[in-house]
C-alpha positions as CSV (number, residue, x, y, z in Angstrom):
1,X,117.1,-17.8,14.3
2,X,118.2,-14.4,15.7
3,X,116.2,-11.5,16.9
4,X,116.1,-8.7,14.4
5,X,115.1,-5.2,15.2
6,X,114.5,-2.6,12.5
7,X,117.1,0.1,12.9
8,X,118.4,3.2,11.2
9,X,122.1,3.5,10.3
10,X,124.2,6.6,10.8
11,X,127.9,6.9,9.7
12,X,130.4,8.6,11.9
13,X,134.1,8.8,12.8
14,X,134.9,7.4,16.3
15,X,138.1,8.1,18.3
16,X,138.7,6.2,21.4
17,X,140.6,7.4,24.5
18,X,143.7,5.3,23.5
19,X,143.8,7.3,20.2
20,X,142.6,4.6,17.9
21,X,140.0,5.7,15.3
22,X,137.5,4.0,13.1
23,X,134.8,4.8,10.6
24,X,131.7,3.4,12.2
25,X,128.0,2.9,11.5
26,X,125.7,3.3,14.5
27,X,122.5,1.3,14.7
28,X,119.6,3.5,16.1
29,X,116.1,2.4,17.0
30,X,113.3,3.8,14.9
31,X,111.5,4.7,18.2
32,X,113.7,5.7,21.1
33,X,113.1,4.2,24.5
34,X,112.7,7.6,26.2
35,X,110.9,9.6,23.5
36,X,108.3,9.0,20.7
37,X,110.8,9.9,18.0
38,X,113.8,8.3,16.3
39,X,116.6,7.5,18.7
40,X,119.7,9.7,18.2
41,X,123.4,8.9,18.8
42,X,123.2,11.5,21.6
43,X,120.4,9.6,23.2
44,X,122.6,6.4,23.1
45,X,125.8,8.1,24.3
46,X,124.1,9.9,27.1
47,X,121.8,7.1,28.3
48,X,123.1,6.2,31.8
49,X,122.0,2.6,31.1
50,X,124.2,2.3,28.0
51,X,127.6,0.7,28.7
52,X,128.3,-0.6,25.2
53,X,127.0,0.6,21.9
54,X,126.5,-1.7,18.9
55,X,128.1,-0.4,15.7
56,X,129.5,-1.7,12.5
57,X,133.3,-1.4,11.9
58,X,134.8,-2.8,8.7
59,X,131.8,-4.9,8.0
60,X,131.6,-6.5,11.5
61,X,129.3,-5.7,14.4
62,X,131.2,-4.6,17.5
63,X,130.0,-3.5,20.9
64,X,132.1,-0.4,21.8
65,X,132.5,0.6,25.4
66,X,131.0,4.0,25.9
67,X,133.5,5.0,28.6
68,X,136.3,4.3,26.1
69,X,135.1,6.8,23.5
70,X,136.9,10.1,23.3
71,X,134.6,11.6,20.7
72,X,132.4,10.8,17.7
73,X,132.5,13.1,14.7
74,X,129.8,13.6,12.1
75,X,130.6,15.3,8.8
76,X,126.9,16.3,8.4
77,X,125.0,17.6,11.4
78,X,123.0,14.8,13.1
79,X,119.2,15.3,13.3
80,X,119.3,16.0,17.0
81,X,121.2,19.3,16.4
82,X,118.1,20.7,14.7
83,X,115.9,19.4,17.5
84,X,118.1,21.2,20.1
85,X,117.9,24.4,18.1
86,X,114.1,24.1,18.0
87,X,113.9,24.0,21.8
88,X,116.1,27.1,22.2
89,X,119.5,25.5,22.9
90,X,122.2,27.9,23.8
91,X,125.6,28.2,21.9
92,X,128.9,29.3,23.4
93,X,132.3,29.6,21.6
94,X,134.7,27.1,23.2
95,X,138.2,25.8,22.7
96,X,138.5,22.2,24.0
97,X,141.8,20.7,24.8
98,X,141.6,17.0,25.0
99,X,143.8,14.7,27.1
100,X,145.4,13.6,23.8
101,X,146.5,17.2,23.2
102,X,144.0,17.6,20.3
103,X,142.2,21.0,20.2
104,X,138.6,21.4,19.1
105,X,137.3,24.9,18.4
106,X,133.7,25.6,17.8
107,X,130.4,26.2,19.5
108,X,129.1,24.2,22.5
109,X,125.4,23.5,21.9
110,X,123.5,23.0,25.2
111,X,120.3,23.3,27.1
112,X,120.5,25.3,30.3
113,X,119.4,23.0,33.1
114,X,118.9,25.6,35.8
115,X,118.2,29.3,36.2
116,X,121.8,30.0,35.1
117,X,122.8,29.6,31.5
118,X,126.5,29.8,32.2
119,X,128.8,27.3,30.5
120,X,130.5,26.4,33.8
121,X,127.1,25.5,35.3
122,X,126.3,23.3,32.4
123,X,129.7,21.6,32.5
124,X,129.5,21.0,36.3
125,X,126.0,19.5,36.1
126,X,125.9,15.7,36.1
127,X,124.4,14.7,32.8
128,X,125.1,14.5,29.9
129,X,128.2,12.4,29.5
130,X,128.9,13.8,26.0
131,X,129.2,17.4,25.0
132,X,127.8,18.5,21.6
133,X,130.3,20.8,19.8
134,X,129.7,22.2,16.3
135,X,133.0,23.0,14.5
136,X,134.0,23.8,10.9
137,X,135.2,20.2,10.5
138,X,131.9,18.7,11.7
139,X,129.7,18.0,14.7
140,X,131.3,16.2,17.7
141,X,130.0,14.4,20.7
142,X,133.0,14.7,23.1
143,X,133.1,12.6,26.2
144,X,133.6,14.8,29.3
145,X,136.3,12.5,30.5
146,X,138.4,13.1,27.4
147,X,138.5,16.9,28.0
148,X,141.4,18.4,30.0
149,X,140.5,22.1,29.6
150,X,137.9,24.3,28.0
151,X,138.4,28.0,27.2
152,X,135.2,30.0,27.0
């Protein structure tokens, strides 16, 4: 008899640092551990305690190493994008060059964490591990370690 937890499922496209890609389904708790709301993929990706994320790939449950993820793309904006906009998140046009050579052009969506709202200050702050970038192709969570350069 296994332990079962009621979860929500959210489909995404995942690309790992080695270039491999998969269509995945993330399992998200109905109540997040740090907030009285549904857990988001951003919560899981940016949780310093998360080392591996459970997700479904081709009908099997896998634990994917967070440090090995280059980015996660959603065709439809995930719910947390609306939440960020409600709290006054800032947007800045960016062109990200990934270590793979891939370019992502869009808007960085972020909350200023200090008295300065500069993109460079946000990028140099410790958390979060993943940057939220809204493009024409979808919404991306991009791992900072996958980014080589950012034009602002």
